[in-house]
C-alpha positions as CSV (number, residue, x, y, z in Angstrom):
1,X,18.7,-5.2,-50.6
2,X,15.9,-7.6,-49.6
3,X,18.1,-9.0,-46.8
4,X,18.8,-5.5,-45.4
5,X,15.1,-4.7,-45.3
6,X,14.4,-7.9,-43.5
7,X,17.2,-7.3,-41.0
8,X,15.9,-3.8,-40.3
9,X,12.4,-5.1,-39.7
10,X,13.8,-7.7,-37.4
11,X,15.6,-5.1,-35.3
12,X,12.5,-2.9,-35.1
13,X,10.5,-5.9,-34.0
14,X,13.0,-6.7,-31.2
15,X,12.0,-3.6,-29.3
16,X,9.6,-4.5,-26.5
17,X,7.7,-2.8,-23.8
18,X,6.3,-3.6,-20.4
19,X,2.9,-2.4,-19.4
20,X,3.3,1.2,-18.3
21,X,0.9,3.2,-16.1
22,X,0.4,6.9,-16.3
23,X,2.9,9.0,-14.4
24,X,5.2,6.0,-13.7
25,X,8.1,6.5,-16.1
26,X,10.3,9.2,-17.7
27,X,9.3,10.6,-21.0
28,X,10.5,13.2,-23.5
29,X,8.8,16.5,-22.7
30,X,10.6,18.8,-25.2
31,X,12.3,18.2,-28.6
32,X,14.4,20.9,-30.3
33,X,15.6,21.0,-33.9
34,X,16.6,24.6,-34.4
35,X,19.1,26.5,-36.6
36,X,22.8,25.6,-36.6
37,X,23.7,23.2,-33.8
38,X,20.6,24.0,-31.7
39,X,19.6,20.5,-30.7
40,X,18.2,19.5,-27.3
41,X,15.9,17.1,-25.6
42,X,14.2,17.6,-22.3
43,X,13.2,14.6,-20.2
44,X,10.5,14.8,-17.5
45,X,10.1,12.8,-14.4
46,X,6.3,12.5,-13.7
47,X,6.8,10.3,-10.6
48,X,6.9,11.1,-6.9
49,X,10.5,10.0,-6.6
50,X,13.9,10.9,-8.1
51,X,15.0,8.7,-10.9
52,X,18.6,7.5,-11.6
53,X,19.5,8.1,-15.3
54,X,22.3,5.6,-15.5
55,X,20.0,2.9,-17.0
56,X,18.6,5.2,-19.7
57,X,19.9,6.0,-23.2
58,X,18.8,8.4,-25.9
59,X,19.7,8.8,-29.6
60,X,18.3,8.4,-33.0
61,X,17.4,6.0,-35.8
62,X,19.1,7.8,-38.7
63,X,17.1,8.3,-41.9
64,X,14.7,5.4,-41.3
65,X,17.3,2.9,-40.0
66,X,16.2,-0.1,-38.0
67,X,19.2,0.1,-35.6
68,X,19.6,3.1,-33.3
69,X,22.7,5.1,-32.4
70,X,22.5,5.6,-28.6
71,X,24.3,7.4,-25.8
72,X,24.2,6.7,-22.1
73,X,23.0,9.1,-19.5
74,X,24.0,9.8,-16.0
75,X,22.8,11.9,-13.0
76,X,19.3,12.0,-11.6
77,X,16.0,13.8,-12.3
78,X,14.1,15.0,-9.2
79,X,10.4,14.2,-8.7
80,X,8.3,16.3,-11.2
81,X,11.6,17.8,-12.5
82,X,13.3,18.0,-15.9
83,X,16.7,17.1,-17.4
84,X,17.9,19.0,-20.5
85,X,20.4,17.3,-22.8
86,X,22.1,19.5,-25.4
87,X,24.7,19.0,-28.1
88,X,28.2,19.8,-27.0
89,X,29.0,22.9,-29.1
90,X,30.1,25.6,-26.6
91,X,33.0,27.4,-28.2
92,X,31.7,31.0,-28.5
93,X,34.1,31.5,-31.4
94,X,33.0,28.4,-33.3
95,X,31.8,28.7,-36.8
96,X,30.3,26.4,-39.4
97,X,29.9,22.9,-38.0
98,X,31.3,24.2,-34.7
99,X,28.7,27.0,-34.3
100,X,27.8,27.2,-30.6
101,X,24.3,26.4,-29.3
102,X,22.1,29.3,-28.3
103,X,22.8,30.9,-25.0
104,X,19.3,30.1,-23.8
105,X,20.1,26.4,-24.2
106,X,23.5,26.8,-22.5
107,X,21.7,28.4,-19.5
108,X,19.3,25.4,-18.9
109,X,21.3,22.4,-20.1
110,X,22.1,19.7,-17.5
111,X,24.5,17.9,-19.7
112,X,26.3,18.3,-23.1
113,X,26.9,15.3,-25.3
114,X,28.3,14.1,-28.7
115,X,30.8,17.0,-29.3
116,X,32.3,15.5,-32.5
117,X,30.3,14.5,-35.5
118,X,31.1,11.1,-37.0
119,X,28.4,9.9,-39.3
120,X,28.5,6.3,-38.0
121,X,28.4,7.4,-34.4
122,X,26.3,10.6,-34.1
123,X,23.3,9.8,-31.8
124,X,22.5,13.5,-31.0
125,X,22.6,14.9,-34.5
126,X,18.9,14.3,-35.2
127,X,17.6,16.6,-37.9
128,X,13.9,16.2,-38.1
129,X,13.6,13.0,-40.2
130,X,15.2,10.7,-37.5
131,X,13.1,8.8,-35.0
132,X,14.4,9.7,-31.5
133,X,14.0,7.1,-28.8
134,X,14.3,7.0,-25.0
135,X,15.4,3.5,-24.0
136,X,15.9,1.8,-20.7
137,X,17.9,-1.2,-19.7
138,X,19.5,-3.5,-22.3
139,X,18.6,-1.4,-25.3
140,X,15.3,-2.9,-26.4
141,X,12.9,-1.5,-23.7
142,X,11.4,1.5,-25.5
143,X,10.2,4.1,-22.9
144,X,9.4,6.9,-25.4
145,X,9.7,7.8,-29.0
146,X,9.5,10.8,-31.3
147,X,8.8,9.7,-34.8
148,X,8.4,6.3,-36.3
149,X,11.1,3.6,-36.4
150,X,11.9,2.4,-39.9
151,X,10.4,5.4,-41.6
152,X,12.2,8.3,-43.4
153,X,9.7,11.0,-43.9
154,X,12.0,13.1,-46.0
155,X,12.6,16.5,-44.5
156,X,10.3,16.2,-41.5
157,X,7.2,14.5,-40.2
158,X,4.2,16.6,-41.0
159,X,0.6,17.0,-39.9
160,X,-2.5,16.3,-42.1
161,X,-2.1,19.7,-43.8
162,X,1.5,19.0,-44.8
163,X,3.0,21.4,-42.3
164,X,6.5,20.4,-41.0
165,X,6.6,19.6,-37.3
166,X,9.9,18.0,-36.5
167,X,12.3,20.3,-38.5
168,X,13.0,23.9,-37.6
169,X,10.7,23.6,-34.6
170,X,10.5,23.2,-30.9
171,X,8.0,20.6,-29.8
172,X,6.5,20.7,-26.3
173,X,4.6,17.7,-24.9
174,X,1.0,18.5,-24.1
175,X,0.2,18.7,-20.4
176,X,-2.3,15.9,-20.8
177,X,0.4,13.4,-21.8
178,X,1.3,11.3,-18.8
179,X,3.5,8.6,-20.4
180,X,5.8,8.0,-23.4
181,X,5.1,6.2,-26.6
182,X,6.1,2.6,-25.9
183,X,5.1,1.0,-29.2
184,X,6.3,2.0,-32.7
185,X,3.3,3.7,-34.2
186,X,1.7,2.7,-37.5
187,X,1.5,6.4,-38.2
188,X,3.3,9.2,-36.3
189,X,0.5,11.7,-35.6
190,X,2.7,14.4,-34.1
191,X,0.0,16.9,-33.4
192,X,-1.8,14.4,-31.1
193,X,0.7,14.8,-28.3
194,X,2.8,17.8,-29.1
195,X,2.5,21.6,-29.4
196,X,4.7,23.3,-31.9
197,X,6.7,26.5,-31.3
198,X,8.6,28.4,-33.9
199,X,12.3,27.8,-34.7
200,X,14.8,28.7,-32.0
201,X,12.2,29.1,-29.3
202,X,13.7,28.0,-26.0
203,X,11.5,29.7,-23.4
204,X,9.9,26.4,-22.3
205,X,13.2,24.5,-21.8
206,X,14.1,23.5,-18.3
207,X,10.6,23.2,-16.9
208,X,7.4,21.3,-17.9
209,X,3.8,21.5,-17.1
210,X,2.1,18.1,-16.8
211,X,-1.1,16.9,-15.3
212,X,0.9,14.2,-13.4
213,X,1.9,17.0,-11.0
214,X,-1.7,17.1,-9.7
215,X,-2.2,13.3,-9.3
216,X,-3.2,12.7,-5.8
217,X,-2.6,16.4,-4.9
218,X,-5.1,19.1,-4.3
219,X,-4.9,21.5,-7.3
220,X,-4.3,24.4,-4.8
221,X,-1.1,22.6,-3.7
222,X,0.5,22.2,-7.2
223,X,3.6,24.3,-7.4
224,X,4.6,26.0,-10.7
225,X,6.9,28.9,-11.7
226,X,7.4,30.8,-14.9
227,X,10.4,33.1,-15.5
228,X,11.1,35.1,-18.6
229,X,12.9,36.2,-20.6
230,X,15.8,33.7,-20.4
231,X,18.4,34.7,-21.4
232,X,17.7,38.2,-20.0
233,X,19.8,40.7,-22.1
234,X,18.5,43.6,-20.1
235,X,19.0,41.8,-16.8
236,X,15.3,42.1,-15.8
237,X,13.3,39.0,-15.0
238,X,9.5,38.5,-14.7
239,X,8.7,35.8,-12.2
240,X,5.2,34.3,-11.6
241,X,4.2,31.4,-9.5
242,X,1.2,29.3,-8.8
243,X,1.5,30.0,-5.0
244,X,2.4,33.2,-3.2
245,X,6.1,33.7,-2.8
246,X,8.0,34.1,0.5
247,X,11.4,35.0,-1.1
248,X,13.5,35.1,-4.2
249,X,17.3,34.5,-4.1
250,X,19.8,34.8,-6.9
251,X,23.1,32.8,-6.7
252,X,26.1,32.8,-9.0
253,X,27.5,29.5,-10.3
254,X,29.7,29.0,-7.2
255,X,26.8,29.3,-4.8
256,X,27.3,32.9,-3.6
257,X,24.0,34.8,-3.0
258,X,24.0,38.0,-5.1
259,X,20.5,39.2,-4.7
260,X,17.5,38.6,-2.4
261,X,13.9,39.8,-2.1
262,X,11.8,39.0,0.9
263,X,8.0,39.5,0.6
264,X,6.0,40.9,3.5
265,X,2.8,41.1,1.5
266,X,1.2,38.2,-0.5
267,X,2.2,38.1,-4.1
268,X,2.6,35.6,-6.9
269,X,4.5,37.8,-9.3
270,X,7.5,40.0,-9.2
271,X,9.9,41.9,-11.5
272,X,13.5,41.4,-10.6
273,X,15.9,44.2,-11.4
274,X,19.4,42.7,-11.7
275,X,21.3,45.3,-13.7
276,X,23.9,45.5,-10.9
277,X,25.0,41.9,-11.5
278,X,27.8,40.9,-14.0
279,X,26.9,39.1,-17.2
280,X,26.9,35.3,-16.7
281,X,24.9,32.4,-15.5
282,X,22.9,32.4,-12.3
283,X,20.5,30.3,-10.3
284,X,17.2,31.9,-9.3
285,X,15.7,30.2,-6.2
286,X,12.1,30.9,-5.3
287,X,10.7,29.9,-1.9
288,X,6.9,29.7,-1.8
289,X,4.8,30.3,1.3
290,X,4.0,26.6,1.6
291,X,7.8,25.9,2.0
292,X,8.4,24.5,-1.5
293,X,11.6,25.7,-3.2
294,X,11.8,26.0,-7.0
295,X,15.1,26.8,-8.8
296,X,15.8,27.8,-12.4
297,X,19.0,28.7,-14.3
298,X,19.2,32.0,-16.1
299,X,21.7,33.8,-18.3
300,X,22.0,37.5,-17.6
301,X,23.4,39.8,-20.3
302,X,24.7,39.0,-23.8
């Protein structure tokens, strides 16, 4: 037992970091441990350039383990954009361990991972008491971390009042956070960098507000969009933006335009009526008057 403890401590100590400046590297912007198989992570790119994900991995340190289970990523994250990773449970008829993830997660996920649970190789089955890392390169360069490596908090990490934060919750990184946790903390003070939403709240997935977006930019030029509800059972969407809108387009998943609104008067909010569209996934593309284009996925109907 003593040898195992020493080995775990040695593995933890092997993780290293390089000096990191604000807004210079990816970090985890949202963490979801909901009911059933509702597990998701959102990564945020705070830089001014797109980032290739092929050198990054995510996963978990299971129940205080010193060695992580990791899975490799692929694709890219655009500048000031997000990338949502969800557990691969998509069978609408699945039950028990195969229960599908919520439609709101399906609508915004960029990739689905780890479809089969095998205890020894289950990097995306974190359940609130597992430290969750974002790692770059050879596996020891810690870019960000939720939790504390080597610690099993029991059911969840809690705040000073004993309230659970990492189980049956959605955590959203505070806008003031501009970089990840690159050193295993002595104490994981979750409330310092995260806001807590109730279980199975997914309205913030797929977009993130961060102060990095205004670094070197006039505040009047920062471009943001909010869209709700998502999924939209009644096929009505409220859209608001930080700048006035020029147009809104709605595309189906094969790129065909199915609805369009052109604005002749200045407005930064609009209610879309989409009852004429079939149930399914769509892309809403908003063009602002300054030429910036913002896109979001949305699920219409049940």
